[in-house]
ROVEXRO-879313 format. One record per residue: residue number from 1; residue in one letter; y negated, x, z of N, C-alpha, C in turn. Coordinates in steps of 0.05 Angstrom, whole numbers, plus 32768, in hexadecimal, padded with zeros to 4 digits. Each point is the difference from the previous one (the first is absolute). Layout:
N
@resi NUM; resn a; n_v Y; n_u X; n_w Z; ca_v Y; ca_u X; ca_w Z; c_v Y; c_u X; c_w Z
...
//
This chain:
84
@resi 1; resn m; n_v 7F56; n_u 80FA; n_w 7F24; ca_v 8018; ca_u 8007; ca_w 7FF5; c_v 7FFB; c_u 8004; c_w 7FE2
@resi 2; resn l; n_v 7FF2; n_u 7FEB; n_w 7FF6; ca_v 7FFB; ca_u 8002; ca_w 7FE2; c_v 7FED; c_u 8016; c_w 7FF7
@resi 3; resn n; n_v 7FED; n_u 8006; n_w 8011; ca_v 7FEE; ca_u 8016; ca_w 7FFC; c_v 800D; c_u 8019; c_w 8002
@resi 4; resn r; n_v 8016; n_u 8004; n_w 8010; ca_v 800D; ca_u 8018; ca_w 7FFF; c_v 8012; c_u 8002; c_w 7FEB
@resi 5; resn l; n_v 800B; n_u 7FE7; n_w 7FF6; ca_v 8011; ca_u 8002; ca_w 7FE8; c_v 7FEF; c_u 8009; c_w 7FE6
@resi 6; resn s; n_v 7FE8; n_u 7FF6; n_w 8001; ca_v 7FEF; ca_u 8002; ca_w 7FE6; c_v 7FF7; c_u 8020; c_w 7FFF
@resi 7; resn a; n_v 7FFE; n_u 800D; n_w 8019; ca_v 7FF6; ca_u 801A; ca_w 7FFF; c_v 801A; c_u 8015; c_w 8005
@resi 8; resn f; n_v 8016; n_u 7FF8; n_w 7FFC; ca_v 8017; ca_u 8011; ca_w 8003; c_v 8003; c_u 8014; c_w 7FEA
@resi 9; resn l; n_v 8001; n_u 801A; n_w 800A; ca_v 8004; ca_u 8014; ca_w 7FEE; c_v 8017; c_u 8010; c_w 800B
@resi 10; resn p; n_v 8012; n_u 800A; n_w 7FEF; ca_v 8013; ca_u 8011; ca_w 800B; c_v 7FF6; c_u 801C; c_w 8006
@resi 11; resn a; n_v 800C; n_u 800D; n_w 8014; ca_v 7FF5; ca_u 801A; ca_w 8006; c_v 8002; c_u 8010; c_w 7FEA
@resi 12; resn v; n_v 8015; n_u 8001; n_w 7FF1; ca_v 8004; ca_u 8013; ca_w 7FE8; c_v 800B; c_u 7FEE; c_w 7FEC
@resi 13; resn a; n_v 7FF3; n_u 7FFD; n_w 7FE9; ca_v 800B; ca_u 7FF3; ca_w 7FE8; c_v 8014; c_u 800E; c_w 7FF3
@resi 14; resn d; n_v 8018; n_u 7FF8; n_w 8005; ca_v 8017; ca_u 800E; ca_w 7FF4; c_v 8008; c_u 7FF7; c_w 7FE5
@resi 15; resn s; n_v 7FF7; n_u 7FE7; n_w 7FF8; ca_v 8008; ca_u 7FFA; ca_w 7FE6; c_v 7FF2; c_u 7FE5; c_w 7FFA
@resi 16; resn a; n_v 8004; n_u 7FF7; n_w 7FE7; ca_v 7FF3; ca_u 7FE9; ca_w 7FF5; c_v 8007; c_u 7FE9; c_w 800F
@resi 17; resn d; n_v 8017; n_u 8000; n_w 800D; ca_v 800B; ca_u 7FE9; ca_w 8011; c_v 7FEA; c_u 7FFC; c_w 8018
@resi 18; resn d; n_v 7FFA; n_u 8016; n_w 800B; ca_v 7FEC; ca_u 7FFF; ca_w 8017; c_v 7FE5; c_u 7FF4; c_w 7FF8
@resi 19; resn d; n_v 7FF6; n_u 8005; n_w 7FE6; ca_v 7FE8; ca_u 7FF2; ca_w 7FF8; c_v 8005; c_u 7FE2; c_w 7FFA
@resi 20; resn s; n_v 8017; n_u 7FFB; n_w 7FF6; ca_v 8006; ca_u 7FE4; ca_w 7FFB; c_v 8002; c_u 7FF1; c_w 801B
@resi 21; resn l; n_v 800C; n_u 800C; n_w 8014; ca_v 8003; ca_u 7FF3; ca_w 801A; c_v 7FE5; c_u 7FFB; c_w 800C
@resi 22; resn h; n_v 7FED; n_u 8015; n_w 7FFD; ca_v 7FE5; ca_u 7FFF; ca_w 800C; c_v 7FF3; c_u 7FE8; c_w 7FF0
@resi 23; resn e; n_v 8002; n_u 7FFE; n_w 7FE4; ca_v 7FF1; ca_u 7FED; ca_w 7FF2; c_v 800D; c_u 7FE3; c_w 8007
@resi 24; resn a; n_v 801C; n_u 7FFE; n_w 8004; ca_v 800A; ca_u 7FE7; ca_w 8007; c_v 7FF6; c_u 7FF7; c_w 801B
@resi 25; resn l; n_v 7FFF; n_u 8012; n_w 8014; ca_v 7FF4; ca_u 7FF9; ca_w 8019; c_v 7FE4; c_u 7FF6; c_w 7FFE
@resi 26; resn r; n_v 7FEF; n_u 800D; n_w 7FF1; ca_v 7FE6; ca_u 7FF8; ca_w 7FFB; c_v 7FFF; c_u 7FE6; c_w 7FF7
@resi 27; resn l; n_v 8010; n_u 7FFA; n_w 7FEC; ca_v 7FFD; ca_u 7FE5; ca_w 7FF3; c_v 800A; c_u 7FEA; c_w 8011
@resi 28; resn f; n_v 8018; n_u 8007; n_w 8010; ca_v 8008; ca_u 7FEE; ca_w 8012; c_v 7FE9; c_u 7FF7; c_w 8015
@resi 29; resn s; n_v 7FF2; n_u 8015; n_w 800A; ca_v 7FEE; ca_u 7FF9; ca_w 8018; c_v 7FEA; c_u 7FF2; c_w 7FF3
@resi 30; resn k; n_v 7FF6; n_u 8004; n_w 7FE7; ca_v 7FEB; ca_u 7FF2; ca_w 7FF4; c_v 800B; c_u 7FE1; c_w 7FF9
@resi 31; resn a; n_v 8019; n_u 7FFC; n_w 7FF9; ca_v 8008; ca_u 7FE5; ca_w 7FF9; c_v 8005; c_u 7FF0; c_w 801A
@resi 32; resn y; n_v 8004; n_u 800C; n_w 8016; ca_v 8006; ca_u 7FF1; ca_w 8017; c_v 7FE7; c_u 8000; c_w 8014
@resi 33; resn e; n_v 7FEE; n_u 800B; n_w 7FF8; ca_v 7FE9; ca_u 8001; ca_w 8010; c_v 7FF5; c_u 7FE4; c_w 8008
@resi 34; resn g; n_v 7FFE; n_u 7FF9; n_w 8018; ca_v 7FF9; ca_u 7FE4; ca_w 8009; c_v 8017; c_u 7FF0; c_w 8005
@resi 35; resn r; n_v 8015; n_u 8007; n_w 7FF1; ca_v 8018; ca_u 7FEE; ca_w 8006; c_v 800F; c_u 8007; c_w 8017
@resi 36; resn i; n_v 7FFF; n_u 8019; n_w 8009; ca_v 800D; ca_u 800A; ca_w 8018; c_v 7FF4; c_u 7FEF; c_w 8019
@resi 37; resn d; n_v 7FE6; n_u 7FFF; n_w 8001; ca_v 7FF2; ca_u 7FF3; ca_w 8017; c_v 800C; c_u 7FE2; c_w 8000
@resi 38; resn e; n_v 8003; n_u 7FF3; n_w 7FE9; ca_v 800A; ca_u 7FE5; ca_w 7FFD; c_v 801C; c_u 7FFE; c_w 8009
@resi 39; resn l; n_v 800E; n_u 8014; n_w 7FF9; ca_v 801F; ca_u 8000; ca_w 8007; c_v 8001; c_u 8005; c_w 801F
@resi 40; resn s; n_v 7FF1; n_u 8013; n_w 800A; ca_v 7FFF; ca_u 8006; ca_w 801D; c_v 7FF8; c_u 7FE7; c_w 800F
@resi 41; resn e; n_v 7FED; n_u 7FF2; n_w 7FFA; ca_v 7FFA; ca_u 7FE6; ca_w 800D; c_v 8017; c_u 7FEB; c_w 7FFF
@resi 42; resn k; n_v 800D; n_u 7FFF; n_w 7FEA; ca_v 8017; ca_u 7FED; ca_w 7FFD; c_v 8017; c_u 8006; c_w 8012
@resi 43; resn l; n_v 8007; n_u 801C; n_w 8001; ca_v 8015; ca_u 800D; ca_w 800F; c_v 7FF9; c_u 7FF8; c_w 8021
@resi 44; resn t; n_v 7FE7; n_u 8005; n_w 8006; ca_v 7FF7; ca_u 7FFB; ca_w 801A; c_v 8005; c_u 7FE6; c_w 8009
@resi 45; resn e; n_v 7FF8; n_u 7FEB; n_w 7FED; ca_v 8004; ca_u 7FE5; ca_w 8008; c_v 801D; c_u 7FF9; c_w 8001
@resi 46; resn v; n_v 8011; n_u 800A; n_w 7FEF; ca_v 801C; ca_u 7FFC; ca_w 8002; c_v 800C; c_u 800C; c_w 8019
@resi 47; resn a; n_v 7FF7; n_u 8017; n_w 800A; ca_v 8009; ca_u 800B; ca_w 8016; c_v 7FF8; c_u 7FED; c_w 8019
@resi 48; resn k; n_v 7FE8; n_u 7FF8; n_w 8001; ca_v 7FF8; ca_u 7FF0; ca_w 8017; c_v 800F; c_u 7FE7; c_w 8000
@resi 49; resn e; n_v 8007; n_u 7FF3; n_w 7FE6; ca_v 800F; ca_u 7FE6; ca_w 8002; c_v 801D; c_u 8007; c_w 8008
@resi 50; resn l; n_v 800B; n_u 8017; n_w 7FF7; ca_v 801D; ca_u 8006; ca_w 800B; c_v 8003; c_u 8006; c_w 801C
@resi 51; resn g; n_v 7FE7; n_u 8008; n_w 800A; ca_v 7FFD; ca_u 8009; ca_w 801F; c_v 7FFE; c_u 7FE6; c_w 8011
@resi 52; resn k; n_v 7FFB; n_u 7FEA; n_w 7FF5; ca_v 7FFE; ca_u 7FE8; ca_w 8011; c_v 801C; c_u 7FF6; c_w 800A
@resi 53; resn p; n_v 8001; n_u 7FF2; n_w 8013; ca_v 801D; ca_u 7FFA; ca_w 800D; c_v 8007; c_u 7FE6; c_w 7FEB
@resi 54; resn t; n_v 801A; n_u 7FFF; n_w 7FFB; ca_v 800B; ca_u 7FEA; ca_w 7FF2; c_v 8001; c_u 7FE5; c_w 8014
@resi 55; resn l; n_v 8004; n_u 7FEB; n_w 7FF1; ca_v 8003; ca_u 7FE5; ca_w 800F; c_v 8012; c_u 8004; c_w 801A
@resi 56; resn g; n_v 8016; n_u 800B; n_w 7FF8; ca_v 8016; ca_u 8002; ca_w 8016; c_v 7FF6; c_u 8013; c_w 8017
@resi 57; resn e; n_v 7FF3; n_u 8014; n_w 7FF7; ca_v 7FF7; ca_u 8012; ca_w 8016; c_v 7FEA; c_u 7FF3; c_w 8011
@resi 58; resn s; n_v 7FF0; n_u 7FF0; n_w 7FF2; ca_v 7FEA; ca_u 7FF2; ca_w 800F; c_v 800C; c_u 7FEA; c_w 8014
@resi 59; resn v; n_v 8014; n_u 7FF3; n_w 7FF8; ca_v 800D; ca_u 7FEF; ca_w 800F; c_v 800E; c_u 800B; c_w 8019
@resi 60; resn l; n_v 800C; n_u 8017; n_w 7FFB; ca_v 800F; ca_u 8010; ca_w 8014; c_v 7FEC; c_u 8009; c_w 8015
@resi 61; resn n; n_v 7FE8; n_u 800C; n_w 7FF5; ca_v 7FEA; ca_u 8009; ca_w 8010; c_v 7FF6; c_u 7FE9; c_w 8015
@resi 62; resn y; n_v 7FFC; n_u 7FE8; n_w 7FF3; ca_v 7FF8; ca_u 7FE9; ca_w 800D; c_v 8014; c_u 7FF7; c_w 8014
@resi 63; resn a; n_v 8018; n_u 8002; n_w 7FFC; ca_v 8013; ca_u 7FF5; ca_w 8014; c_v 8004; c_u 8019; c_w 8015
@resi 64; resn k; n_v 7FFB; n_u 8017; n_w 7FF9; ca_v 8003; ca_u 8013; ca_w 8019; c_v 7FE8; c_u 7FFC; c_w 8011
@resi 65; resn a; n_v 7FE8; n_u 7FFC; n_w 7FF5; ca_v 7FE6; ca_u 7FFC; ca_w 8010; c_v 8005; c_u 7FE6; c_w 8011
@resi 66; resn l; n_v 800A; n_u 7FEC; n_w 7FF6; ca_v 8005; ca_u 7FE4; ca_w 800F; c_v 8014; c_u 8008; c_w 8016
@resi 67; resn q; n_v 8015; n_u 800B; n_w 7FFA; ca_v 8014; ca_u 8008; ca_w 8016; c_v 7FF2; c_u 8010; c_w 8013
@resi 68; resn e; n_v 7FEF; n_u 8013; n_w 7FFE; ca_v 7FF4; ca_u 8011; ca_w 8013; c_v 7FED; c_u 7FEF; c_w 8010
@resi 69; resn n; n_v 7FF3; n_u 7FEF; n_w 7FF4; ca_v 7FEE; ca_u 7FED; ca_w 800D; c_v 800F; c_u 7FEC; c_w 8014
@resi 70; resn v; n_v 8018; n_u 7FF8; n_w 7FF4; ca_v 800D; ca_u 7FEC; ca_w 8014; c_v 800B; c_u 8012; c_w 8017
@resi 71; resn v; n_v 8009; n_u 8015; n_w 7FFC; ca_v 800E; ca_u 8011; ca_w 8014; c_v 7FEA; c_u 8006; c_w 8015
@resi 72; resn k; n_v 7FE9; n_u 8008; n_w 7FF9; ca_v 7FEA; ca_u 8009; ca_w 800E; c_v 7FF8; c_u 7FE8; c_w 8012
@resi 73; resn a; n_v 7FFD; n_u 7FE9; n_w 7FF2; ca_v 7FF7; ca_u 7FE9; ca_w 8010; c_v 8016; c_u 7FF8; c_w 8015
@resi 74; resn a; n_v 8018; n_u 8004; n_w 7FFB; ca_v 8018; ca_u 7FF7; ca_w 8011; c_v 7FFE; c_u 8016; c_w 8019
@resi 75; resn v; n_v 7FFC; n_u 8019; n_w 7FF8; ca_v 7FFE; ca_u 8014; ca_w 8018; c_v 7FEB; c_u 7FF9; c_w 8011
@resi 76; resn d; n_v 7FE6; n_u 7FFD; n_w 7FF4; ca_v 7FE8; ca_u 7FF8; ca_w 800F; c_v 8007; c_u 7FE8; c_w 8014
@resi 77; resn s; n_v 800B; n_u 7FEB; n_w 7FF6; ca_v 8005; ca_u 7FE9; ca_w 800D; c_v 8016; c_u 8006; c_w 8018
@resi 78; resn m; n_v 8013; n_u 8011; n_w 7FFB; ca_v 8012; ca_u 8007; ca_w 8015; c_v 7FF2; c_u 8010; c_w 8015
@resi 79; resn v; n_v 7FF1; n_u 8012; n_w 7FF9; ca_v 7FF1; ca_u 800F; ca_w 8013; c_v 7FF0; c_u 7FEE; c_w 8012
@resi 80; resn k; n_v 7FF0; n_u 7FEF; n_w 7FF2; ca_v 7FEF; ca_u 7FEF; ca_w 8011; c_v 800F; c_u 7FEF; c_w 8013
@resi 81; resn v; n_v 8017; n_u 7FF2; n_w 7FF7; ca_v 8010; ca_u 7FF3; ca_w 8011; c_v 800B; c_u 8011; c_w 8018
@resi 82; resn a; n_v 800A; n_u 8019; n_w 7FF9; ca_v 800A; ca_u 8012; ca_w 8013; c_v 7FEC; c_u 8006; c_w 8015
@resi 83; resn l; n_v 7FE7; n_u 8002; n_w 7FF9; ca_v 7FEB; ca_u 800A; ca_w 8014; c_v 7FF7; c_u 7FE8; c_w 8011
@resi 84; resn k; n_v 8005; n_u 7FEA; n_w 7FF7; ca_v 7FF9; ca_u 7FE8; ca_w 8014; c_v 8010; c_u 7FFE; c_w 801A
//
């Protein structure tokens, strides 16, 4: 992205403002070269952290799994008793 900004040229230079914009984009890309990668890594880490379940969600998932295991064990026991 920074490489594209540094090489940005308007199709038609209409005014000195276009030249100023081109120069500003070039300077921005040069100033932030290397920082974007660092920022991207930090944002990826934050996104991973936010994607993790909260303590409440973890407890709820554990309770659901426990309930499913109890129900399955009860059904299995009842089927075994019924087949005898």
